[in-house]
C-alpha positions in Angstrom: -7.3 73.3 -12.4 -11.0 73.2 -12.8 -13.5 74.2 -10.0 -16.2 71.8 -9.3 -19.7 73.2 -10.0 -21.1 71.6 -6.9 -18.6 73.2 -4.6 -19.2 76.5 -6.2 -23.0 76.2 -5.8 -22.5 75.3 -2.1 -20.3 78.3 -1.4 -22.9 80.6 -3.0 -25.7 79.2 -0.9 -23.6 79.6 2.3 -22.9 83.3 1.4 -26.6 84.0 0.8 -27.6 82.3 4.1 -25.1 84.3 6.1 -26.3 87.5 4.4 -29.9 86.8 5.1 -29.1 86.0 8.8 -27.2 89.2 9.3 -30.0 91.2 7.8 -32.6 89.5 10.0 -30.5 90.1 13.1 -30.2 93.8 12.3 -33.9 94.2 11.7 -34.8 92.4 15.0 -32.4 94.6 17.0 -33.9 97.7 15.5 -37.5 96.6 16.2 -36.6 95.6 19.8 -34.9 98.9 20.5 -37.8 100.9 19.2 -40.3 98.8 21.3 -38.3 99.4 24.5 -38.0 103.1 24.2 -39.3 104.9 27.4 -39.0 101.7 29.5 -36.8 102.2 32.6 -35.4 99.7 35.1 -37.7 99.2 38.2 -36.4 100.3 41.6 -35.5 97.2 43.5 -35.2 98.8 46.9 -38.4 98.2 48.8 -37.7 100.8 51.6 -37.3 103.6 49.0 -40.5 102.5 47.3 -42.5 102.3 50.6 -41.2 105.7 51.7 -42.2 107.2 48.3 -45.7 105.6 48.5 -46.1 106.8 52.1 -45.1 110.4 51.1 -47.5 110.4 48.1 -50.4 108.9 50.1 -49.9 111.4 53.0 -50.0 114.2 50.5 -53.5 113.2 49.4 -56.2 115.6 50.3 -57.7 115.1 53.9 -56.1 111.7 54.5 -54.9 111.3 58.1 -53.4 108.1 59.4 -54.4 107.0 62.9 -52.3 105.2 65.4 -53.0 101.7 66.4 -53.8 102.7 70.0 -56.3 105.3 68.9 -58.1 102.7 66.6 -58.3 100.2 69.5 -59.8 102.9 71.8 -62.4 103.8 69.2 -63.4 100.2 68.6 -63.6 99.5 72.4 -65.8 102.6 72.9 -68.2 101.6 70.2 -68.5 98.0 71.5 -69.2 99.3 75.0 -71.7 101.8 73.7 -73.6 99.0 71.8 -73.6 96.8 74.9 -75.0 99.6 77.0 -77.7 100.4 74.4 -78.8 96.7 74.3 -79.0 96.5 78.0 -81.1 99.7 78.3 -83.4 98.4 75.6 -83.8 95.1 77.4 -84.6 96.9 80.6 -87.2 99.0 78.9 -88.8 95.9 77.4 -88.9 94.3 80.8 -90.5 97.4 82.3 -93.1 97.5 79.6 -94.0 93.8 80.1 -94.2 94.4 83.9 -96.5 97.4 83.5 -98.7 95.6 80.9 -99.1 92.6 83.2 -100.0 94.9 86.1 -102.4 96.8 84.0 -104.2 93.7 82.9 -107.2 93.0 85.2 -107.2 89.7 86.9 -109.2 87.2 85.0 -111.9 85.7 87.0 -112.5 82.0 86.7 -116.0 81.2 85.7 -118.1 80.1 88.5 -118.9 76.4 88.6 -122.6 76.1 88.2 -123.9 73.1 90.1 -126.4 71.0 88.2 -129.8 71.2 89.9 -131.2 67.7 90.7 -134.4 66.7 88.9 -137.5 66.4 90.9 -137.5 62.9 92.5 -133.8 62.4 92.1 -131.4 61.1 93.2 -132.7 57.6 94.0 -130.3 55.6 96.2 -129.9 51.9 96.8 -127.4 50.4 99.3 -126.3 47.0 100.5 -123.3 45.9 102.5 -121.4 49.1 101.9 -122.1 49.2 98.2 -124.1 52.2 96.9 -125.9 52.6 93.6 -127.4 56.1 92.9 -129.6 57.0 90.0 -128.8 60.7 89.6 -131.0 61.7 86.6 -133.2 60.5 83.8 -133.6 62.0 80.3 -134.8 61.0 76.9 -132.4 61.2 73.9 -132.3 59.5 70.5 -135.2 57.1 71.2 -133.9 55.9 74.5 -134.3 56.8 78.2 -130.9 57.4 79.7 -130.5 56.9 83.4 -127.3 58.3 84.9 -126.0 55.9 87.5 -123.1 56.3 90.0 -121.7 53.3 91.9 -119.2 53.1 94.8 -117.9 50.4 97.2 -117.1 51.3 100.8 -117.5 47.8 102.1 -115.0 45.2 103.2 -114.5 43.2 100.0 -114.4 44.0 96.3 -117.6 43.3 94.4 -118.1 42.0 90.9 -121.2 42.5 88.7 -122.6 40.9 85.6 -125.0 43.4 84.1 -127.0 40.8 82.3 -128.4 40.2 85.8 -129.7 43.8 86.0 -133.5 43.7 86.3 -135.6 46.6 85.1 -139.3 46.6 85.8 -142.0 49.1 85.3 -144.8 50.1 87.7 -147.0 47.4 86.3 -144.5 44.6 87.1 -143.4 44.1 83.5 -139.7 43.4 82.8 -138.0 45.8 80.4 -134.9 45.3 78.4 -132.0 47.6 79.1 -128.3 48.1 78.2 -125.5 49.6 80.2 -122.4 51.7 79.3 -119.5 52.8 81.5 -120.5 50.8 84.6 -117.6 48.8 86.1 -117.5 45.1 86.2 -115.7 45.2 89.6 -115.9 47.7 92.4 -112.7 47.8 94.5 -112.8 48.4 98.2 -112.8 52.1 99.1 -112.3 52.9 95.4 -113.5 55.9 93.5 -117.1 56.4 92.4 -117.8 55.1 88.9 -120.5 56.7 86.7 -122.3 55.0 83.8 -125.5 54.9 81.9 -128.5 52.6 81.7 -130.4 52.9 78.4 -134.0 51.8 78.0 -135.9 52.0 74.6 -138.7 54.6 74.8 -141.0 52.2 72.9 -141.3 50.2 76.1 -142.3 53.3 78.2 -145.4 54.5 76.5 -147.7 54.2 79.5 -145.0 53.9 82.2 -144.5 56.5 84.9 -142.1 54.8 87.2 -139.5 52.0 87.0 -137.3 50.1 89.3 -133.7 48.8 89.0 -132.4 45.7 90.8 -128.8 44.5 90.7 -127.0 41.6 92.5 -123.3 40.8 92.7 -121.8 37.9 90.7 -121.3 35.0 91.3 -122.0 35.0 95.0 -125.2 37.0 94.8 -124.9 38.0 98.5 -126.0 41.6 98.1 -128.8 43.1 96.2 -129.2 46.8 95.1 -132.8 47.9 94.5 -133.6 51.5 93.3 -137.4 51.8 93.2 -139.9 54.5 92.1 -137.6 56.1 89.5 -139.8 58.7 87.7 -139.7 58.4 83.9 -142.6 60.7 83.0 -142.0 62.9 80.0 
């Protein structure tokens, strides 16, 4: 009986594979054993581990474990101490501010200096409870500026149109003028209004005195005349 060559080759290969597997398993076991030398199984009991750690930590030099009550007392004392310190510092600051405010001399308000009236002023005109006062005259910027104050203490409100304001010099000549700040209506028992009447200085070369005349609009029932206003330079 002849043996088939294919079957024989297959058997040889199987034998070689089994031998190589066995050799590999032995080598792996030897390498694993040598790598695990000195490795011990960890202690799975947590109480034993905690007790050992506590013993080792308590044996360290100068380490003292405090109780929870003592820690709370220390923290409370520190908090109270900080609070007292802050309060004392605040009291000291308040005392310093009080002392500094007491030490500061009382500031005296500057005395109000009343403006002395110019010679020949004021010039007052009055009609039916309405008053017009020329308080002062001064030259500025090529114009003569007359400071005028008006007030109504009559029975009815009064309206004015300042294009009806007549300005004449001591020779009877009519002068052009402009107004600023004067009210178009004076209410009854209202406040005093102050404004300015401006006259070009070119018209006042040889003029010493002027007059202002103003009537209400449109009734023209009252007439305010301020005469002999000195405009000499």
